[in-house]
C-alpha positions, 0 to 999 in steps of 0.5 A: 499499499502506498500512503500517499497521505500519511508520506505527506504528512509527515512532510507537513508535520516538518515543516509545520510542527514546533520540535518541541510538540507533544504527542497529543499535539502531534496527534490531533494535527495528524486528524485534523490533516487527515480530516482534511483530506477526507473531506478533500477525497469526498469532494471531489469525488461527488464534484467530478463526472461518473465517466471513465472520460475527462469533461469539460465540468471536470477541468472547471471543477479542478481549475476551481481547487486548485484556485482555492487551495493555492489563495489559502497556501500562498495567505498561508505563507505570507501570513506565517513567513513573510515571503511565498514558500513553495511557488504557489503556495501550500 
C-alpha cells in the first residue's frame, strides 16, 4: 500500500510542527490533516463526472479546487513566513 497521504502528512508535520510538539499536539494535528484530506477526497468524488472520460466540467472543477487551495497556501505563506515558500502556496 502506498500510504501517500501519510507520507504527505509527515512532510507537512516537519514543516509546521515545532520540534517540541507534544505527542497530543502531534496526534491532533495529524487527525485534522487526515480529516481535511477525507473531506477534500469526498468533495472531489462528488464533483467529478462518473464516466471514464474527463469532461470540461471536470476540468473546471479541478481548476476551482486548485485556485482555492493555492490562494489559501499563499495566504498562509505570507501570514507566517512573510514570503511565498513553494511558488503556488501550500
